[in-house]
N, C-alpha and C positions, 0 to 999 in steps of 0.2 A: 324578153331582153336578155335573160341569162342564157337562153339557148343560142342566140346569135353570137354572144361572146365565146361560148364554148366551141361553136362551129368555126369561128374566126381563128381561134387558137389552134384547132386541129388542122385547119387549112394552112396556117403558117408553118406548123411542124412538118406537114407534107411537102411544102415547098423547100424547106431547109434540107430534109432528107432526100428529096428528089433531085436536088441540084448537087448533092455531094459536099455541101459545106460542112466543115468540121469545126465544132465549137470547143474542142478540147485543147490541151496544151500543145505547143509546137515541139519540134525536135529538141533533144537535149543539147545544151551548149557544149562546145568542145572544151576540153581541159588540157592544161599543161601536163606533161608526163616526163618520165626519166629524171626525176628531181633528186638533187644531192644537197646535203646539209653539212655545214661545218659549225663547230661551237668553240668559243673561247671562254673558258671558265675563269673564275677569280673576280677580283674587283674590276669594275668597268668591263664586264663580260660582254659577249656579242654572239650573234647567230648570223650566218650567211646562207642564203638559199639560192640555188641555180637550177633551172629546169632546161633540159636540152631537147625535149620532144613535145609532141602534141601541138595544140593550138589553143592557147589561153593564157590567163594572167596568174601570177603567183606573187607572194611576198613573204619575207622572213618574219618570225615571231620570236621574241625573247621574253621568258618569264624570269623575273629578277626579284631579289629581296635585299634588305639591308644587312643581313648576316648570311654567312655561308650555309647555315642549316636550313634557310628558307622559312624561318618561323616569324620574322618581323618585317613589316613593310613590303608586302608582296605587290609587284607591279607587272604590267604587261606592256611591252614596247613592240612596235611594228615597223618594218622597213617599207620602202616605197614599192608600189606595184610595178612589176616588170612583165613583159610578154615573152613567151617561150620562143618566138621566132626572131627576137632581137638578139644580135650577136654580142657576146661578152657583157651580159647584163646580170650582175649579182644584185640581190636585194639584201640589205644588211640592217639588222635591228640591234641597237646598242643599249646596254644597261646604263642609262644616264644616272648621274648623281652618285658615282662610286658604289653602285649596287652590284651584287654578285649574281652571275647567271646561275639559275637553278635548273632550267631546262629550256629547250628551244625547239622550234618546228617551223612549218610553213603552212600557208593557207592558199587554196586555189579558188579562182573565180572565173 
């Protein structure tokens, strides 16, 4: 019985290899490119991201805190997803609740 199972598994591997079926990962997803970032520091700070090239999604990220030094009440806010082929589409993340922008960036998907 064990021999039949082993032969069946080997036959299946031979069929998969013989037909050229690939079981690995597909091609890498396209990404947005040529991205620019603007930051507004101070209370109620903000980050704006805009990508002008490539083919993919992006969004702005704002890292904020309750004080300008960034030592109290750290938070992360994100903007809406935008696609690099959409015209005039900024993604904006705001430091809500009178928080101070400590740093900003963007995320690609």
